[in-house]
DRENDO-1510 file (C-alpha; in Angstrom, 1 decimal, always signed):
<recs>
REC; n; res; u; v; w
REC; 1; MET; +6.5; -8.5; +53.6 .
REC; 2; THR; +3.9; -9.3; +50.8 .
REC; 3; PHE; +3.5; -12.4; +49.3 .
REC; 4; ILE; +4.9; -10.2; +46.1 .
REC; 5; HIS; +7.5; -9.1; +47.4 .
REC; 6; VAL; +9.0; -12.3; +48.8 .
REC; 7; SER; +8.4; -13.4; +45.5 .
REC; 8; LEU; +10.6; -10.4; +43.9 .
REC; 9; ALA; +13.1; -11.2; +46.7 .
REC; 10; ARG; +13.1; -14.8; +46.0 .
REC; 11; ALA; +13.1; -14.4; +42.0 .
REC; 12; ALA; +16.6; -11.7; +42.1 .
REC; 13; ALA; +18.3; -14.0; +44.4 .
REC; 14; ALA; +17.6; -16.6; +42.4 .
REC; 15; LEU; +18.6; -14.1; +39.3 .
REC; 16; ALA; +21.8; -13.9; +41.5 .
REC; 17; VAL; +22.4; -18.0; +42.4 .
REC; 18; LEU; +22.7; -18.4; +37.8 .
REC; 19; VAL; +24.1; -14.9; +36.2 .
REC; 20; PHE; +27.2; -16.5; +38.9 .
REC; 21; SER; +26.5; -19.7; +37.5 .
REC; 22; ILE; +27.3; -19.1; +34.4 .
REC; 23; GLY; +29.9; -16.7; +35.2 .
REC; 24; VAL; +31.4; -19.9; +37.2 .
REC; 25; SER; +31.0; -22.1; +33.8 .
REC; 26; ALA; +32.5; -19.9; +31.6 .
REC; 27; ALA; +35.4; -18.5; +33.3 .
REC; 28; ALA; +38.8; -19.9; +31.7 .
REC; 29; GLU; +40.2; -23.0; +32.4 .
REC; 30; VAL; +44.2; -21.1; +31.9 .
REC; 31; THR; +45.0; -17.3; +31.5 .
REC; 32; LEU; +47.6; -16.9; +29.2 .
REC; 33; ARG; +49.5; -13.3; +29.4 .
REC; 34; MET; +50.4; -12.0; +26.6 .
REC; 35; HIS; +53.0; -9.3; +26.5 .
REC; 36; GLN; +54.4; -7.7; +23.0 .
REC; 37; PHE; +56.5; -4.2; +22.9 .
REC; 38; LEU; +53.5; -1.9; +20.4 .
REC; 39; PRO; +50.8; -0.1; +21.2 .
REC; 40; ALA; +47.0; -1.7; +19.8 .
REC; 41; GLN; +46.2; -0.2; +17.9 .
REC; 42; ALA; +49.2; -0.9; +15.8 .
REC; 43; ASN; +48.7; -3.5; +12.4 .
REC; 44; VAL; +50.7; -6.6; +14.4 .
REC; 45; PRO; +48.6; -6.9; +17.3 .
REC; 46; LYS; +44.8; -5.7; +15.8 .
REC; 47; ASN; +45.5; -8.1; +12.6 .
REC; 48; VAL; +48.1; -10.7; +13.8 .
REC; 49; LEU; +48.7; -11.7; +17.3 .
REC; 50; TYR; +44.7; -10.3; +18.4 .
REC; 51; VAL; +43.2; -12.6; +15.3 .
REC; 52; TRP; +45.2; -15.3; +16.9 .
REC; 53; ALA; +44.4; -15.0; +19.8 .
REC; 54; ASP; +40.9; -14.3; +19.2 .
REC; 55; LYS; +41.4; -18.0; +17.6 .
REC; 56; ILE; +43.0; -19.7; +20.5 .
REC; 57; GLU; +39.3; -18.2; +22.7 .
REC; 58; ALA; +37.2; -19.4; +20.4 .
REC; 59; GLU; +38.4; -22.5; +19.8 .
REC; 60; SER; +39.1; -23.4; +23.2 .
REC; 61; ASN; +35.7; -22.4; +23.8 .
REC; 62; GLY; +36.5; -19.7; +26.0 .
REC; 63; ARG; +38.8; -23.0; +28.4 .
REC; 64; ILE; +41.6; -20.0; +27.3 .
REC; 65; GLU; +42.0; -16.9; +27.7 .
REC; 66; ILE; +44.6; -14.6; +26.4 .
REC; 67; GLN; +45.0; -11.2; +28.2 .
REC; 68; ARG; +47.3; -8.7; +25.6 .
REC; 69; PHE; +49.3; -6.1; +27.3 .
REC; 70; PRO; +50.8; -4.4; +24.4 .
REC; 71; ALA; +52.8; -1.3; +24.8 .
REC; 72; MET; +55.2; -3.6; +27.5 .
REC; 73; GLN; +52.7; -2.8; +30.3 .
REC; 74; LEU; +54.1; -6.3; +32.0 .
REC; 75; GLY; +57.0; -3.7; +32.3 .
REC; 76; GLY; +60.7; -4.1; +31.1 .
REC; 77; LYS; +61.8; -2.7; +27.9 .
REC; 78; PRO; +61.7; -5.1; +24.5 .
REC; 79; PRO; +65.3; -6.3; +24.5 .
REC; 80; GLU; +63.3; -8.4; +27.9 .
REC; 81; LEU; +60.6; -9.9; +26.1 .
REC; 82; ILE; +62.4; -13.5; +25.0 .
REC; 83; ASP; +63.7; -13.7; +29.1 .
REC; 84; GLN; +60.3; -12.5; +30.0 .
REC; 85; ALA; +58.5; -15.6; +28.1 .
REC; 86; ILE; +61.4; -18.2; +29.6 .
REC; 87; ASP; +61.5; -16.8; +33.7 .
REC; 88; GLY; +56.9; -16.5; +33.1 .
REC; 89; ILE; +56.6; -13.0; +33.5 .
REC; 90; ALA; +54.7; -13.1; +30.3 .
REC; 91; ASP; +53.5; -16.3; +29.0 .
REC; 92; ILE; +53.7; -15.3; +25.0 .
REC; 93; ILE; +55.8; -12.8; +23.7 .
REC; 94; TRP; +56.0; -10.8; +20.5 .
REC; 95; THR; +59.8; -9.5; +20.4 .
REC; 96; VAL; +62.6; -9.1; +17.7 .
REC; 97; SER; +65.0; -11.6; +17.4 .
REC; 98; GLY; +67.7; -9.2; +17.1 .
REC; 99; TYR; +66.7; -7.1; +20.4 .
REC; 100; THR; +68.7; -9.6; +22.1 .
REC; 101; PRO; +72.5; -9.3; +19.7 .
REC; 102; GLY; +74.1; -12.4; +19.0 .
REC; 103; ARG; +71.8; -14.1; +20.8 .
REC; 104; PHE; +69.9; -16.0; +17.8 .
REC; 105; PRO; +72.8; -15.7; +15.5 .
REC; 106; LYS; +71.1; -18.1; +13.1 .
REC; 107; THR; +67.5; -16.4; +12.1 .
REC; 108; GLU; +69.9; -13.6; +10.8 .
REC; 109; VAL; +71.0; -15.7; +8.2 .
REC; 110; PHE; +67.5; -13.8; +7.1 .
REC; 111; GLU; +68.1; -10.3; +7.0 .
REC; 112; LEU; +70.7; -10.3; +5.4 .
REC; 113; PRO; +70.7; -7.3; +2.8 .
REC; 114; PHE; +68.9; -8.2; -0.5 .
REC; 115; THR; +68.1; -11.9; +0.8 .
REC; 116; MET; +64.5; -11.8; +1.7 .
REC; 117; THR; +61.8; -12.1; -1.9 .
REC; 118; ASN; +58.2; -11.7; -0.2 .
REC; 119; ALA; +56.9; -11.9; +3.3 .
REC; 120; GLU; +55.0; -15.2; +2.9 .
REC; 121; ALA; +58.0; -17.3; +1.1 .
REC; 122; VAL; +61.2; -15.5; +4.2 .
REC; 123; SER; +58.0; -16.3; +6.4 .
REC; 124; ARG; +58.0; -20.1; +5.8 .
REC; 125; ALA; +62.3; -20.4; +4.8 .
REC; 126; TYR; +62.1; -19.4; +8.1 .
REC; 127; TRP; +60.2; -21.6; +10.0 .
REC; 128; GLU; +61.4; -24.6; +7.9 .
REC; 129; LEU; +65.6; -23.4; +8.9 .
REC; 130; ALA; +64.3; -22.8; +11.6 .
REC; 131; GLU; +62.7; -26.6; +12.1 .
REC; 132; GLU; +66.1; -28.1; +11.5 .
REC; 133; THR; +68.4; -26.2; +12.6 .
REC; 134; MET; +67.3; -23.5; +15.8 .
REC; 135; MET; +64.3; -25.9; +17.8 .
REC; 136; ASP; +66.7; -28.0; +20.4 .
REC; 137; SER; +69.4; -25.4; +20.0 .
REC; 138; ASP; +68.4; -21.1; +19.8 .
REC; 139; PHE; +65.3; -22.0; +20.8 .
REC; 140; SER; +64.8; -24.9; +22.6 .
REC; 141; ALA; +64.7; -22.3; +26.0 .
REC; 142; PHE; +60.5; -21.8; +25.2 .
REC; 143; LYS; +58.0; -23.2; +23.0 .
REC; 144; VAL; +58.1; -21.5; +19.1 .
REC; 145; LEU; +54.8; -20.4; +18.2 .
REC; 146; GLY; +55.5; -18.8; +15.6 .
REC; 147; LEU; +58.8; -17.1; +13.5 .
REC; 148; TRP; +58.0; -15.0; +10.7 .
REC; 149; VAL; +59.9; -11.2; +8.6 .
REC; 150; HIS; +58.2; -8.2; +7.8 .
REC; 151; GLY; +57.9; -7.4; +4.6 .
REC; 152; PRO; +60.6; -4.7; +2.7 .
REC; 153; GLY; +62.3; -3.0; +4.8 .
REC; 154; LEU; +63.0; +0.5; +3.9 .
REC; 155; ILE; +64.5; +4.3; +4.6 .
REC; 156; HIS; +62.6; +6.3; +5.6 .
REC; 157; SER; +65.0; +9.8; +6.2 .
REC; 158; LYS; +64.0; +13.8; +6.8 .
REC; 159; ALA; +66.8; +14.8; +3.9 .
REC; 160; PRO; +65.7; +12.6; +0.7 .
REC; 161; ILE; +68.4; +9.8; +0.5 .
REC; 162; SER; +68.8; +8.0; -3.2 .
REC; 163; ALA; +72.8; +7.5; -3.9 .
REC; 164; ILE; +74.3; +5.6; -1.1 .
REC; 165; ASN; +76.3; +8.3; -0.1 .
REC; 166; ASP; +74.0; +10.4; +0.4 .
REC; 167; LEU; +73.9; +8.0; +4.0 .
REC; 168; ASN; +77.2; +9.8; +4.5 .
REC; 169; GLY; +77.0; +11.3; +8.5 .
REC; 170; VAL; +72.8; +10.3; +8.8 .
REC; 171; LYS; +72.8; +9.2; +11.8 .
REC; 172; LEU; +70.3; +6.3; +11.5 .
REC; 173; ARG; +67.8; +3.7; +14.0 .
REC; 174; ALA; +68.2; +0.4; +12.5 .
REC; 175; PRO; +66.6; -2.5; +14.1 .
REC; 176; THR; +68.3; -5.8; +14.3 .
REC; 177; ARG; +73.2; -6.3; +14.5 .
REC; 178; VAL; +73.1; -7.0; +10.5 .
REC; 179; THR; +71.2; -4.1; +9.8 .
REC; 180; ASN; +73.6; -2.5; +11.9 .
REC; 181; MET; +77.1; -3.4; +10.1 .
REC; 182; LEU; +74.9; -2.7; +7.1 .
REC; 183; PHE; +73.9; +1.1; +7.1 .
REC; 184; GLY; +77.9; +1.1; +8.9 .
REC; 185; ALA; +79.7; +0.5; +5.8 .
REC; 186; LEU; +76.9; +2.0; +3.8 .
REC; 187; GLY; +78.4; +4.9; +5.1 .
REC; 188; ALA; +75.9; +6.3; +8.2 .
REC; 189; THR; +75.8; +6.9; +12.0 .
REC; 190; PRO; +73.6; +3.3; +13.2 .
REC; 191; VAL; +72.0; +4.0; +16.3 .
REC; 192; GLY; +70.2; +1.3; +17.4 .
REC; 193; MET; +67.5; +1.7; +19.4 .
REC; 194; PRO; +63.8; -0.7; +20.2 .
REC; 195; VAL; +60.7; +0.6; +17.4 .
REC; 196; PRO; +59.1; +2.2; +19.8 .
REC; 197; ALA; +61.6; +4.7; +20.8 .
REC; 198; VAL; +62.5; +6.4; +17.0 .
REC; 199; PRO; +59.2; +8.9; +17.3 .
REC; 200; GLU; +61.0; +10.5; +20.3 .
REC; 201; ALA; +64.5; +10.1; +18.6 .
REC; 202; LEU; +63.0; +11.3; +15.9 .
REC; 203; SER; +61.4; +14.1; +17.1 .
REC; 204; LYS; +64.8; +15.5; +19.2 .
REC; 205; GLY; +67.2; +14.5; +16.3 .
REC; 206; VAL; +68.9; +12.0; +18.1 .
REC; 207; ILE; +68.6; +10.4; +14.4 .
REC; 208; ASN; +68.0; +11.9; +11.7 .
REC; 209; ALA; +66.3; +8.4; +9.2 .
REC; 210; THR; +65.4; +5.3; +10.1 .
REC; 211; VAL; +64.4; +1.8; +8.8 .
REC; 212; ILE; +61.0; -0.1; +8.9 .
REC; 213; PRO; +58.9; -1.6; +7.0 .
REC; 214; TRP; +55.6; +1.0; +6.0 .
REC; 215; GLU; +52.8; -1.1; +7.9 .
REC; 216; VAL; +54.0; +0.0; +10.9 .
REC; 217; THR; +55.5; +4.0; +9.8 .
REC; 218; GLY; +51.5; +5.0; +11.0 .
REC; 219; ALA; +51.7; +3.4; +14.5 .
REC; 220; LEU; +54.7; +5.0; +15.3 .
REC; 221; ARG; +54.1; +8.7; +13.2 .
REC; 222; VAL; +56.7; +8.4; +10.9 .
REC; 223; PRO; +55.4; +10.1; +8.1 .
REC; 224; GLU; +54.9; +13.1; +10.0 .
REC; 225; LEU; +58.4; +13.6; +11.2 .
REC; 226; VAL; +60.3; +12.8; +8.7 .
REC; 227; HIS; +59.6; +13.0; +5.1 .
REC; 228; ASN; +60.9; +10.8; +2.4 .
REC; 229; HIS; +60.6; +7.7; +1.9 .
REC; 230; THR; +64.2; +5.6; +0.0 .
REC; 231; ASP; +61.8; +2.6; -2.3 .
REC; 232; PHE; +64.5; -0.2; -3.9 .
REC; 233; GLY; +61.2; -1.5; -5.6 .
REC; 234; ASP; +61.5; -4.7; -6.6 .
REC; 235; ALA; +63.7; -5.6; -4.5 .
REC; 236; THR; +64.2; -5.5; -0.8 .
REC; 237; LEU; +67.0; -3.6; +0.9 .
REC; 238; TYR; +66.6; -5.7; +4.2 .
REC; 239; THR; +64.1; -7.4; +6.6 .
REC; 240; THR; +63.8; -8.8; +10.3 .
REC; 241; THR; +63.2; -11.3; +11.9 .
REC; 242; PHE; +60.3; -11.9; +14.6 .
REC; 243; ILE; +59.6; -14.4; +17.4 .
REC; 244; PHE; +56.3; -15.1; +18.6 .
REC; 245; ALA; +57.2; -17.6; +21.6 .
REC; 246; MET; +55.7; -19.3; +24.8 .
REC; 247; ASN; +56.8; -20.5; +28.2 .
REC; 248; LYS; +57.4; -24.3; +28.4 .
REC; 249; ASP; +56.3; -24.7; +31.5 .
REC; 250; ARG; +52.8; -22.8; +31.2 .
REC; 251; TYR; +52.6; -25.1; +27.8 .
REC; 252; ASP; +53.2; -27.9; +28.8 .
REC; 253; GLY; +51.4; -27.9; +31.8 .
REC; 254; LEU; +48.6; -27.6; +30.0 .
REC; 255; PRO; +45.5; -30.6; +29.0 .
REC; 256; ASP; +46.1; -32.0; +26.3 .
REC; 257; ASP; +42.9; -31.1; +24.1 .
REC; 258; LEU; +44.1; -27.3; +25.1 .
REC; 259; LYS; +47.8; -28.5; +23.6 .
REC; 260; ALA; +46.3; -29.4; +20.1 .
REC; 261; VAL; +45.0; -26.1; +20.0 .
REC; 262; ILE; +47.4; -23.9; +20.2 .
REC; 263; ASP; +49.1; -25.6; +17.8 .
REC; 264; LYS; +46.5; -26.0; +15.5 .
REC; 265; ASN; +47.5; -22.6; +15.6 .
REC; 266; SER; +50.6; -21.7; +15.3 .
REC; 267; GLY; +53.2; -23.6; +13.6 .
REC; 268; LEU; +54.8; -22.9; +9.6 .
REC; 269; GLU; +51.0; -21.7; +8.6 .
REC; 270; PHE; +50.6; -19.2; +11.2 .
REC; 271; SER; +54.2; -18.0; +10.6 .
REC; 272; ALA; +53.4; -17.6; +6.4 .
REC; 273; PHE; +50.0; -15.6; +7.4 .
REC; 274; ALA; +51.5; -13.3; +9.9 .
REC; 275; GLY; +54.3; -12.5; +7.1 .
REC; 276; ALA; +51.5; -12.0; +4.2 .
REC; 277; GLN; +50.0; -10.1; +6.9 .
REC; 278; MET; +52.6; -7.4; +7.6 .
REC; 279; GLN; +53.4; -7.3; +4.2 .
REC; 280; ARG; +49.6; -6.3; +3.2 .
REC; 281; ASP; +49.7; -4.0; +6.1 .
REC; 282; ASP; +52.7; -1.6; +4.1 .
REC; 283; GLY; +50.4; -0.9; +1.3 .
REC; 284; PRO; +47.7; +1.0; +3.3 .
REC; 285; ALA; +50.6; +2.8; +5.6 .
REC; 286; ARG; +52.3; +3.7; +2.0 .
REC; 287; GLN; +49.2; +5.7; +0.8 .
REC; 288; ALA; +48.4; +7.5; +4.0 .
REC; 289; ALA; +52.4; +9.5; +3.4 .
REC; 290; ILE; +51.0; +9.5; -0.8 .
REC; 291; ASP; +48.6; +11.4; +0.9 .
REC; 292; MET; +50.3; +13.5; +3.3 .
REC; 293; GLY; +52.5; +14.5; -0.2 .
REC; 294; ASN; +56.0; +13.2; +1.2 .
REC; 295; ASN; +58.7; +12.5; -1.4 .
REC; 296; ILE; +58.7; +8.5; -2.3 .
REC; 297; ILE; +61.6; +8.3; -3.8 .
REC; 298; THR; +62.2; +4.7; -5.8 .
REC; 299; LEU; +65.2; +3.5; -6.9 .
REC; 300; THR; +66.1; +2.5; -10.2 .
REC; 301; PRO; +67.4; -0.9; -10.9 .
REC; 302; ALA; +70.7; +0.5; -11.5 .
REC; 303; GLN; +70.7; +2.3; -8.2 .
REC; 304; VAL; +69.7; -0.7; -7.2 .
REC; 305; GLY; +72.3; -2.4; -8.8 .
REC; 306; ALA; +75.1; -0.2; -6.8 .
REC; 307; TRP; +72.9; -0.6; -3.7 .
REC; 308; ARG; +73.4; -4.6; -3.8 .
REC; 309; LYS; +77.4; -4.6; -4.4 .
REC; 310; ALA; +78.3; -2.1; -1.6 .
REC; 311; ALA; +75.9; -4.3; +0.3 .
REC; 312; GLN; +77.7; -8.0; -0.6 .
REC; 313; PRO; +80.7; -7.3; +2.1 .
REC; 314; VAL; +78.3; -7.2; +4.2 .
REC; 315; THR; +77.0; -10.7; +3.4 .
REC; 316; GLU; +80.3; -11.9; +2.8 .
REC; 317; SER; +81.8; -10.4; +6.7 .
REC; 318; TRP; +78.8; -12.5; +8.4 .
REC; 319; ILE; +79.0; -15.6; +6.2 .
REC; 320; LYS; +83.1; -16.2; +7.4 .
REC; 321; GLU; +82.2; -14.6; +11.0 .
REC; 322; MET; +79.6; -17.6; +11.3 .
REC; 323; ASP; +81.4; -19.9; +9.6 .
REC; 324; GLY; +85.2; -19.0; +12.5 .
REC; 325; LYS; +82.1; -19.8; +15.0 .
REC; 326; GLY; +81.7; -22.8; +13.2 .
REC; 327; LEU; +77.6; -22.2; +12.5 .
REC; 328; ASP; +78.2; -23.2; +9.5 .
REC; 329; GLY; +77.5; -19.6; +7.9 .
REC; 330; THR; +78.0; -20.7; +4.4 .
REC; 331; GLY; +75.6; -23.6; +5.2 .
REC; 332; LEU; +73.2; -21.8; +7.0 .
REC; 333; LYS; +73.2; -19.3; +3.8 .
REC; 334; ALA; +72.4; -21.8; +1.4 .
REC; 335; LYS; +69.9; -23.6; +2.9 .
REC; 336; ALA; +68.1; -20.4; +3.6 .
REC; 337; ALA; +69.2; -19.4; -0.4 .
REC; 338; ALA; +66.9; -22.2; -1.3 .
REC; 339; LEU; +63.9; -22.2; +0.6 .
REC; 340; ILE; +63.2; -19.0; -0.3 .
REC; 341; LYS; +63.4; -20.4; -4.1 .
REC; 342; LYS; +61.1; -22.7; -3.1 .
REC; 343; HIS; +58.9; -21.0; -1.8 .
REC; 344; THR; +58.7; -17.7; -4.5 .
REC; 345; ALA; +58.2; -20.4; -7.0 .
REC; 346; GLN; +55.1; -21.5; -5.1 .
</recs>
């Protein structure tokens, strides 16, 4: 072997050692698996969850790596996500609290009809009420990273819906126990299912309407499957509460400085950001439906008043039910209303 060949071989070996060393030094100390039910290109993963994950990775200087598993890629069904976080199947999950009906009853106070004002204000209220009444009870089995709600929920249907009696005979997908109660009371036939099941259910006629916010309609192709969208103007028919959670042992096992990175990017302000971002993402999705020529039905204040009056017994029934369980539904509703009012006025 010539001198040049020897030199090249040594240089190649040295380069390989250097690359390996850099790879080892850059390797994360902690790898966390994030699991959720929407496809990666949907707004919440793209604009909320992955933004959070990117910040955690950057601010930990690469010591934390967050692997992203969308669309239930780690297995199971959306209602199982919260137990996956508790059991350690996933390290971090995002889920709908109502996917496990009755498990987080206090969160339902924000899902009551015509309770929400805007998603940022209500998300702040949700976090603060949880700190006062839920963290040490309802949420004690996991580390809470964020709590928020989506923007105004509305009806997307094959046939136009404006009057309450238009719901008669409509098979309608609703996301939570409270919304199922609401639409059942208003004359529809509620069909409960996680949101990823909506496109197939619409295309096969299992349902002929769904209630979701605008922001997720694009990912689910809803404006292609139905062409009528009932909007409640300045009022909000309903919203849905979410939980962003981490396995407690994984969090507790982190070094203090990495816990600080997680804590800095979680909590009240992150929850407010997440809610606000979901509502911001309503606009482009709504415009896309308009561009397709779909029928946007905006109810008048008088029409909204009729819906509000018809929905009031659902709220009263929920309060009575919670009071009967010793959960102080009366107090929860009053506290939630006060917090929403405070944050909406800011």
